N, CA, C and O atoms as a MOPAC input file, in Angstrom:
PM7 MOZYME 1SCF
protein

 N    -65.58800 1    35.91400 1    63.03800 1
 C    -66.36200 1    34.82900 1    62.80900 1
 C    -66.76200 1    34.23900 1    61.72900 1
 O    -67.40200 1    34.80500 1    60.84300 1
 N    -66.40800 1    33.02400 1    61.71900 1
 C    -66.08800 1    31.91400 1    60.18700 1
 C    -67.55000 1    31.03400 1    60.35600 1
 O    -68.07800 1    30.57400 1    61.36800 1
 N    -67.95400 1    31.00300 1    58.97600 1
 C    -69.28100 1    29.87800 1    58.52700 1
 C    -68.89000 1    28.98700 1    57.18600 1
 O    -67.99800 1    29.31500 1    56.40400 1
 N    -69.57300 1    28.00300 1    57.07900 1
 C    -69.60500 1    27.47500 1    55.91000 1
 C    -70.86800 1    27.59900 1    55.39300 1
 O    -71.79500 1    27.55800 1    56.20100 1
 N    -71.15500 1    27.76500 1    54.05000 1
 C    -72.41000 1    27.78400 1    53.55500 1
 C    -72.53700 1    26.98700 1    52.25100 1
 O    -71.58000 1    26.76500 1    51.51000 1
 N    -73.44200 1    26.68900 1    52.08900 1
 C    -73.64200 1    25.73700 1    51.24300 1
 C    -74.69800 1    26.61000 1    49.91200 1
 O    -75.70800 1    27.27000 1    50.15800 1
 N    -74.20900 1    26.40800 1    48.77600 1
 C    -75.17700 1    27.30900 1    47.67000 1
 C    -74.16400 1    26.28500 1    46.10300 1
 O    -72.98200 1    25.96700 1    45.97600 1
 N    -75.36800 1    26.09100 1    45.22900 1
 C    -74.88000 1    25.72500 1    44.07100 1
 C    -74.41500 1    24.37600 1    44.27500 1
 O    -73.63700 1    23.91200 1    43.44200 1
 N    -74.71900 1    23.78500 1    45.11100 1
 C    -73.77500 1    22.24900 1    45.31300 1
 C    -72.51300 1    22.13200 1    45.66600 1
 O    -71.88700 1    21.07300 1    45.66000 1
 N    -72.01000 1    23.40300 1    46.04500 1
 C    -70.66500 1    23.76000 1    46.46700 1
 C    -70.57700 1    24.13400 1    47.94500 1
 O    -71.43800 1    24.88900 1    48.39800 1
 N    -69.62100 1    23.67400 1    48.72300 1
 C    -69.70200 1    25.02900 1    49.89700 1
 C    -68.35900 1    25.50000 1    49.80100 1
 O    -67.35600 1    25.01600 1    49.27600 1
 N    -68.63300 1    26.87200 1    50.61900 1
 C    -67.63200 1    28.23700 1    50.68700 1
 C    -67.49700 1    28.23000 1    52.25700 1
 O    -68.33400 1    27.76900 1    53.03300 1
 N    -66.16500 1    28.88900 1    52.62800 1
 C    -65.85800 1    29.09800 1    54.04800 1
 C    -65.67500 1    30.60300 1    53.66800 1
 O    -64.98600 1    31.09900 1    52.77700 1
 N    -66.49000 1    31.19100 1    54.59800 1
 C    -66.83900 1    32.39400 1    54.57200 1
 C    -66.71400 1    33.04700 1    55.74700 1
 O    -66.86200 1    32.49200 1    56.83700 1
 N    -66.31800 1    34.77500 1    55.52500 1
 C    -66.05400 1    35.70200 1    56.71200 1
 C    -66.57500 1    37.19000 1    56.59100 1
 O    -66.65400 1    37.67800 1    55.46400 1
 N    -66.88100 1    37.82300 1    57.53600 1
 C    -67.35600 1    38.94300 1    57.19100 1
 C    -66.77500 1    39.51300 1    56.39900 1
 O    -65.66800 1    38.98100 1    56.31900 1
 N    -66.86200 1    40.38200 1    55.67400 1
 C    -66.20700 1    41.76900 1    55.03500 1
 C    -65.41400 1    40.90300 1    53.90800 1
 O    -65.00000 1    41.36000 1    52.84300 1
 N    -65.28300 1    39.50200 1    54.37900 1
 C    -64.51500 1    39.06300 1    52.41500 1
 C    -65.31900 1    38.75800 1    51.52500 1
 O    -66.46600 1    38.68200 1    51.96700 1
 N    -65.21500 1    38.52000 1    50.32200 1
 C    -65.55500 1    38.22900 1    48.82400 1
 C    -65.03400 1    37.02500 1    48.83600 1
 O    -63.96800 1    36.48700 1    49.13400 1
 N    -66.42700 1    36.64900 1    48.29200 1
 C    -66.89100 1    34.99800 1    47.24600 1
 C    -66.79000 1    35.54000 1    46.15000 1
 O    -66.85000 1    36.74900 1    45.93000 1
 N    -66.58600 1    34.44500 1    45.17900 1
 C    -66.96800 1    34.43500 1    43.77900 1
 C    -67.65900 1    33.02800 1    43.92600 1
 O    -67.19900 1    32.14500 1    44.64900 1
 N    -68.57800 1    32.92400 1    43.32400 1
 C    -69.68900 1    31.69200 1    43.01200 1
 C    -69.98300 1    31.71300 1    41.66300 1
 O    -69.46300 1    32.48800 1    40.86200 1
 N    -70.84400 1    30.83700 1    41.38800 1
 C    -71.87400 1    30.45500 1    40.27200 1
 C    -72.82700 1    31.66900 1    40.60100 1
 O    -73.24800 1    32.15700 1    41.64900 1
 N    -72.98700 1    31.95000 1    39.25800 1
 C    -74.01500 1    33.10400 1    39.02400 1
 C    -75.41600 1    33.10700 1    39.90300 1
 O    -76.18200 1    32.14400 1    39.95100 1
 N    -75.56500 1    34.06200 1    40.42500 1
 C    -76.75100 1    34.56800 1    41.52900 1
 C    -77.99900 1    35.62500 1    40.48000 1
 O    -77.78800 1    36.78200 1    40.11800 1
 N    -79.11800 1    34.89300 1    40.21900 1
 C    -79.84300 1    35.67100 1    39.28000 1
 C    -80.69500 1    36.95200 1    40.12100 1
 O    -81.91700 1    37.08300 1    40.18800 1
 N    -79.73000 1    37.75500 1    40.67600 1
 C    -80.34800 1    38.71900 1    41.19600 1
 C    -79.19800 1    40.02700 1    40.35900 1
 O    -78.43800 1    39.64900 1    39.46700 1
 N    -79.22300 1    41.22000 1    40.71100 1
 C    -78.98900 1    42.31300 1    40.74600 1
 C    -77.47100 1    42.87700 1    40.98300 1
 O    -76.76900 1    42.19700 1    41.73100 1
 N    -77.03400 1    43.78400 1    40.54700 1
 C    -75.93500 1    43.95300 1    41.46700 1
 C    -76.28400 1    45.33200 1    42.45600 1
 O    -76.77300 1    46.41000 1    42.11900 1
 N    -75.74900 1    44.76400 1    44.06200 1
 C    -76.28300 1    45.51700 1    45.15500 1
 C    -77.08800 1    45.28300 1    45.52900 1
 O    -77.51700 1    45.96000 1    46.46300 1
 N    -77.78900 1    44.21100 1    45.06200 1
 C    -79.16100 1    43.24100 1    45.81100 1
 C    -78.79700 1    42.46300 1    47.20300 1
 O    -77.59200 1    42.24700 1    47.33500 1
 N    -79.38300 1    42.14700 1    47.93800 1
 C    -79.33400 1    41.22000 1    48.90300 1
 C    -79.23800 1    40.03600 1    48.62300 1
 O    -79.93700 1    39.54800 1    47.73500 1
 N    -78.11700 1    39.12900 1    49.50700 1
 C    -78.65400 1    37.83400 1    49.07900 1
 C    -78.71000 1    37.00500 1    50.44100 1
 O    -78.03600 1    37.48400 1    51.35300 1
 N    -79.31500 1    35.99800 1    50.67500 1
 C    -78.85900 1    35.06200 1    52.35700 1
 C    -79.10100 1    34.08900 1    51.57700 1
 O    -79.84500 1    33.91900 1    50.61100 1
 N    -77.92000 1    33.10400 1    52.47500 1
 C    -77.50100 1    31.99800 1    52.27700 1
 C    -78.43700 1    31.15900 1    53.54300 1
 O    -78.34400 1    31.54700 1    54.70700 1
 N    -79.07100 1    30.32500 1    53.27600 1
 C    -79.90300 1    29.68200 1    54.75300 1
 C    -78.89100 1    27.93200 1    54.66100 1
 O    -78.70800 1    27.32100 1    55.71400 1
 N    -78.66800 1    27.69400 1    54.10300 1
 C    -78.50200 1    26.68500 1    54.27600 1
 C    -76.49800 1    26.28600 1    54.78500 1
 O    -75.51000 1    25.88300 1    54.17000 1
 N    -76.75800 1    26.64100 1    55.99000 1
 C    -75.19500 1    26.88400 1    56.62300 1
 C    -74.69700 1    25.29200 1    57.29200 1
 O    -75.27400 1    24.32500 1    57.79000 1
 N    -73.74200 1    25.55600 1    57.07300 1
 C    -73.44800 1    23.98300 1    57.48700 1
 C    -72.26700 1    23.95000 1    59.09300 1
 O    -71.94400 1    23.00900 1    59.81800 1
 N    -71.92200 1    25.35300 1    59.12800 1
 C    -70.83400 1    24.88100 1    60.27300 1
 C    -70.54200 1    26.91700 1    60.45600 1
 O    -70.34400 1    27.76300 1    59.58500 1
 N    -70.64800 1    27.03800 1    61.98000 1
 C    -69.96600 1    28.32200 1    62.68900 1
 C    -69.11800 1    27.89400 1    63.30700 1
 O    -69.21500 1    26.81900 1    63.89900 1
 N    -67.97500 1    28.70800 1    63.32200 1
 C    -67.13900 1    29.41000 1    64.01100 1
 C    -66.68200 1    30.56500 1    64.61200 1
 O    -65.97300 1    31.33900 1    63.96800 1
 N    -67.12300 1    30.88500 1    66.25300 1
 C    -66.83000 1    31.83400 1    66.60500 1
 C    -65.80100 1    31.95300 1    67.83900 1
 O    -64.59200 1    31.98500 1    67.61200 1
 N    -66.11700 1    31.99300 1    68.65300 1
 C    -65.02000 1    32.99400 1    69.58900 1
 C    -64.75600 1    31.34900 1    70.10900 1
 O    -65.48300 1    30.83500 1    70.95900 1
 N    -63.70300 1    30.68200 1    69.51700 1
 C    -63.21900 1    29.28700 1    70.40900 1
 C    -64.09500 1    27.82900 1    70.07700 1
 O    -63.58900 1    26.73900 1    69.80900 1
 N    -65.33800 1    28.10300 1    70.16500 1
 C    -66.37100 1    27.22400 1    69.90500 1
 C    -66.94200 1    26.83500 1    68.47000 1
 O    -67.34600 1    27.81400 1    67.84400 1
 N    -67.00500 1    26.18000 1    68.12200 1
 C    -67.88600 1    25.82700 1    67.17500 1
 C    -69.43500 1    24.80900 1    66.67800 1
 O    -69.77100 1    23.65100 1    66.92800 1
 N    -70.04100 1    25.87000 1    65.92700 1
 C    -71.72900 1    24.72200 1    65.94400 1
 C    -71.60300 1    23.88900 1    64.73400 1
 O    -70.87700 1    24.30000 1    63.82900 1
 N    -72.20700 1    22.79900 1    64.61400 1
 C    -72.01600 1    21.99600 1    63.15600 1
 C    -73.23800 1    21.38000 1    63.14200 1
 O    -73.55100 1    20.47300 1    63.91400 1
 N    -73.97700 1    21.86700 1    62.24500 1
 C    -75.24500 1    21.23100 1    61.77600 1
 C    -75.36500 1    19.44200 1    61.39800 1
 O    -74.53300 1    18.54200 1    61.51100 1
 N    -76.64300 1    19.44800 1    60.96600 1
 C    -77.00100 1    17.87900 1    60.76100 1
 C    -78.07900 1    17.84400 1    59.89500 1
 O    -79.14900 1    17.52300 1    60.41100 1
 N    -78.07500 1    18.07600 1    58.78600 1
 C    -77.01200 1    18.70900 1    58.17800 1
 C    -76.82000 1    19.81600 1    57.83500 1
 O    -75.81700 1    19.97100 1    57.13900 1
 N    -77.63900 1    21.02200 1    58.14400 1
 C    -77.60900 1    22.37500 1    58.61500 1
 C    -78.16200 1    22.93900 1    59.52800 1
 O    -79.10100 1    22.39800 1    60.11100 1
 N    -77.70000 1    24.17600 1    59.86800 1
 C    -77.77500 1    24.63000 1    60.92300 1
 C    -78.99500 1    25.51200 1    61.08700 1
 O    -78.95200 1    26.53100 1    60.39800 1
 N    -80.58800 1    25.28400 1    62.19900 1
 C    -81.42700 1    25.44700 1    61.66400 1
 C    -82.20200 1    27.28600 1    61.76700 1
 O    -83.18500 1    27.78800 1    61.22300 1
 N    -81.14300 1    27.83400 1    62.75200 1
 C    -81.32900 1    29.20800 1    62.95700 1
 C    -80.39900 1    30.13500 1    62.51000 1
 O    -80.40500 1    31.32400 1    62.82600 1
 N    -79.31800 1    29.40500 1    61.51800 1
 C    -78.08000 1    30.20300 1    61.18300 1
 C    -78.75800 1    30.95100 1    59.72200 1
 O    -79.45100 1    30.34600 1    58.90500 1
 N    -78.36700 1    32.39800 1    59.63900 1
 C    -77.66300 1    32.27500 1    57.83500 1
 C    -76.80800 1    33.29100 1    57.97200 1
 O    -76.28700 1    33.86800 1    58.92600 1
 N    -76.77000 1    33.41300 1    56.42100 1
 C    -75.20800 1    34.49600 1    56.20600 1
 C    -75.89900 1    35.66600 1    55.12200 1
 O    -76.13000 1    35.13800 1    54.03400 1
 N    -76.22900 1    36.93200 1    55.16500 1
 C    -76.18600 1    37.50300 1    53.98600 1
 C    -75.10600 1    38.72800 1    53.38800 1
 O    -74.49300 1    39.39100 1    54.22400 1
 N    -74.92000 1    38.97400 1    52.06300 1
 C    -74.37800 1    38.99700 1    51.43700 1
 C    -74.83200 1    40.09200 1    50.77800 1
 O    -75.89700 1    40.64700 1    51.04800 1
 N    -73.81400 1    40.54800 1    49.63100 1
 C    -74.53800 1    41.88800 1    48.32000 1
 C    -74.11800 1    41.36900 1    47.50400 1
 O    -73.40400 1    40.39800 1    47.25400 1
 N    -74.47100 1    41.88300 1    47.19800 1
 C    -73.47700 1    41.33800 1    45.04200 1
 C    -72.94700 1    42.25200 1    44.79000 1
 O    -73.65100 1    43.25800 1    44.87500 1
 N    -71.96700 1    42.40100 1    44.49600 1
 C    -70.75200 1    43.24900 1    43.99100 1
 C    -70.95000 1    43.57600 1    42.93700 1
 O    -71.32700 1    44.71500 1    42.66100 1
 N    -70.67200 1    42.32900 1    41.77700 1
 C    -70.72400 1    42.57500 1    40.50300 1
 C    -70.70900 1    41.41300 1    40.20200 1
 O    -70.75700 1    40.56400 1    41.09300 1
 N    -70.63100 1    41.01100 1    38.70000 1
 C    -71.16400 1    39.86800 1    37.58700 1
 C    -69.67300 1    39.97300 1    36.37900 1
 O    -69.25600 1    40.86300 1    35.63800 1
 N    -69.15600 1    38.33500 1    36.74400 1
 C    -68.18800 1    37.80600 1    36.11800 1
 C    -68.11000 1    37.24500 1    35.28200 1
 O    -68.73600 1    36.25800 1    35.66900 1
 N    -67.69500 1    36.92600 1    33.90400 1
 C    -67.21000 1    35.97100 1    33.52500 1
 C    -65.79500 1    35.55700 1    32.70000 1
 O    -65.07500 1    36.19700 1    31.93400 1
 N    -65.75100 1    34.35300 1    33.15800 1
 C    -64.52900 1    33.32200 1    32.11100 1
 C    -64.52200 1    32.66800 1    31.54400 1
 O    -65.43700 1    31.85100 1    31.45700 1
 N    -63.32000 1    32.66200 1    30.72700 1
 C    -63.51500 1    31.65400 1    29.49100 1
 C    -62.59300 1    30.63000 1    29.88600 1
 O    -61.48500 1    30.77700 1    30.40100 1
 N    -63.32900 1    29.33600 1    29.51100 1
 C    -62.53600 1    28.27800 1    29.47100 1
 C    -62.36800 1    27.74600 1    28.57800 1
 O    -63.28600 1    27.43800 1    27.81900 1
 N    -60.89400 1    27.40500 1    28.33100 1
 C    -60.40400 1    26.40900 1    27.05100 1
 C    -60.16900 1    24.99400 1    27.58800 1
 O    -59.83300 1    24.74400 1    28.74500 1
 N    -60.46400 1    23.76200 1    26.25800 1
 C    -60.88000 1    22.64300 1    26.55400 1
 C    -60.33200 1    22.10100 1    24.82000 1
 O    -60.87900 1    22.05100 1    23.71800 1
 N    -58.84400 1    21.73600 1    25.41900 1
 C    -58.23100 1    20.92500 1    24.22300 1
 C    -57.82700 1    19.26400 1    24.64500 1
 O    -57.34600 1    18.74300 1    25.65100 1
 N    -58.30000 1    18.75100 1    23.30100 1
 C    -58.11100 1    17.12100 1    23.30900 1
 C    -57.54000 1    17.39600 1    22.38900 1
 O    -57.64400 1    18.34400 1    21.61000 1
 N    -56.43600 1    15.97200 1    22.46500 1
 C    -55.48900 1    15.53600 1    21.77400 1
 C    -54.91700 1    14.21600 1    22.06300 1
 O    -54.76400 1    13.74700 1    23.19000 1
 N    -54.49300 1    13.43300 1    20.50200 1
 C    -54.03800 1    12.24600 1    21.08100 1
 C    -52.71800 1    12.24500 1    20.03800 1
 O    -52.67700 1    12.73900 1    18.91100 1
 N    -51.48600 1    11.42600 1    20.87600 1
 C    -50.38000 1    11.66400 1    20.23100 1
 C    -49.88900 1    10.58600 1    19.24400 1
 O    -50.27200 1     9.44400 1    19.50000 1
 N    -49.11800 1    10.75200 1    18.17200 1
 C    -49.23300 1    10.42200 1    17.12300 1
 C    -50.01100 1     9.66900 1    16.00500 1
 O    -49.61400 1     8.69000 1    15.37200 1
 N    -51.42900 1    10.44900 1    15.86700 1
 C    -52.55300 1    10.46900 1    15.33600 1
 C    -52.97400 1    11.60300 1    14.42300 1
 O    -53.71200 1    11.55300 1    13.43900 1
 N    -52.24800 1    12.79300 1    15.04400 1
 C    -52.78500 1    13.94500 1    14.20200 1
 C    -54.34200 1    14.46900 1    15.15300 1
 O    -55.10700 1    15.21600 1    14.54200 1
 N    -54.68200 1    14.09600 1    16.42900 1
 C    -56.00100 1    14.39900 1    16.40300 1
 C    -55.71100 1    15.42700 1    17.61600 1
 O    -55.12500 1    15.22300 1    18.68000 1
 N    -56.29700 1    16.56600 1    17.12300 1
 C    -56.54900 1    18.09700 1    17.70200 1
 C    -57.54400 1    18.32900 1    18.01800 1
 O    -58.24100 1    18.08400 1    17.03300 1
 N    -58.43100 1    18.82200 1    19.14600 1
 C    -59.16500 1    19.53800 1    19.19000 1
 C    -59.61300 1    20.70200 1    20.33200 1
 O    -59.56600 1    20.46900 1    21.54000 1
 N    -60.03400 1    21.93100 1    19.78800 1
 C    -59.81000 1    22.90300 1    20.60200 1
 C    -61.94800 1    23.22800 1    21.00400 1
 O    -62.66800 1    23.13300 1    20.01000 1
 N    -62.39100 1    23.43600 1    21.86300 1
 C    -63.17200 1    23.42200 1    22.12800 1
 C    -63.36000 1    25.17800 1    23.74300 1
 O    -62.36900 1    25.53700 1    24.38000 1
 N    -64.45600 1    25.68600 1    23.90200 1
 C    -64.38600 1    26.50500 1    24.99500 1
 C    -66.04700 1    26.78100 1    25.23900 1
 O    -67.07000 1    26.35700 1    24.70000 1
 N    -65.76400 1    27.68700 1    26.30400 1
 C    -67.17600 1    27.26000 1    26.94600 1
 C    -67.06700 1    29.03300 1    27.43100 1
 O    -66.10400 1    29.54100 1    26.85600 1
 N    -67.57300 1    29.70900 1    28.03400 1
 C    -67.99300 1    30.58500 1    29.15700 1
 C    -68.58700 1    30.50700 1    30.35800 1
 O    -69.65600 1    29.92100 1    30.19000 1
 N    -68.39000 1    30.89200 1    31.84800 1
 C    -68.99500 1    30.65900 1    32.55100 1
 C    -68.95200 1    31.72500 1    33.54400 1
 O    -67.96500 1    32.38100 1    33.87700 1
 N    -70.28800 1    31.82500 1    34.02600 1
 C    -70.44300 1    33.15200 1    34.47800 1
 C    -70.97000 1    33.12700 1    36.21500 1
 O    -71.89900 1    32.65600 1    36.87200 1
 N    -70.13100 1    33.68300 1    36.36700 1
 C    -69.54300 1    34.06800 1    38.08600 1
 C    -70.23900 1    35.21000 1    38.70600 1
 O    -70.33200 1    36.20500 1    37.98800 1
 N    -71.08000 1    35.32400 1    40.65900 1
 C    -71.29100 1    36.72100 1    40.35600 1
 C    -69.74100 1    37.02400 1    42.36100 1
 O    -69.08700 1    36.39400 1    43.19200 1
 N    -70.04900 1    38.18400 1    41.98600 1
 C    -68.67500 1    38.79200 1    43.52600 1
 C    -69.56900 1    39.00000 1    44.22000 1
 O    -70.45900 1    39.80200 1    43.93700 1
 N    -69.49400 1    37.91500 1    45.90300 1
 C    -70.69000 1    38.51900 1    46.84700 1
 C    -69.73500 1    39.33200 1    47.79300 1
 O    -68.60500 1    38.85100 1    47.88500 1
 N    -70.01100 1    40.62800 1    48.60900 1
 C    -69.64300 1    40.21200 1    49.40500 1
 C    -70.19000 1    40.16100 1    51.27200 1
 O    -71.28900 1    40.66700 1    51.49900 1
 N    -69.72500 1    39.80700 1    51.98800 1
 C    -69.99200 1    39.20800 1    52.78300 1
 C    -70.66300 1    39.94900 1    54.26700 1
 O    -69.65900 1    40.25500 1    54.91000 1
 N    -71.46900 1    40.21800 1    54.79100 1
 C    -71.48300 1    41.54600 1    55.44400 1
 C    -72.49400 1    40.81500 1    56.78500 1
 O    -72.34900 1    41.60700 1    57.71600 1
 N    -73.24100 1    39.89900 1    57.16000 1
 C    -73.46100 1    39.02900 1    58.47400 1
 C    -73.45500 1    38.14700 1    58.56300 1
 O    -74.18300 1    37.56900 1    57.75600 1
 N    -72.94300 1    37.55600 1    59.22300 1
 C    -73.49000 1    36.10700 1    60.25200 1
 C    -74.10900 1    35.84000 1    61.70200 1
 O    -73.60800 1    36.03200 1    62.81100 1
 N    -75.39200 1    35.32300 1    61.32800 1
 C    -76.02100 1    35.14200 1    62.42700 1
 C    -76.10500 1    33.77000 1    62.88900 1
 O    -75.84500 1    32.79900 1    62.17900 1
 N    -76.46700 1    33.72000 1    64.06600 1
 C    -76.97600 1    31.98800 1    64.25100 1
 C    -78.03800 1    32.42700 1    65.40500 1
 O    -78.74100 1    31.57800 1    65.95200 1

């Protein structure tokens, strides 16, 4: 079974037993997370589409770990010796999808 969920302003395609990496969820490792904003569920050949969300559908998962990723931004203009290097760190959570209910 496959579902499309929305969290943190982004949409993710999820499947039971798969891991997804999304923006940091403010919970601890091992805690359960419930995603109520389900846009689409596809099962055995048929699928349901929400308007915009499915009312009784939910996806539950478990936080596996929190990670960080360093992003480097370069600015460059040719022929004027203008070079600038900036960076920042994004925080992510890795979530294991346990069940999809509809």
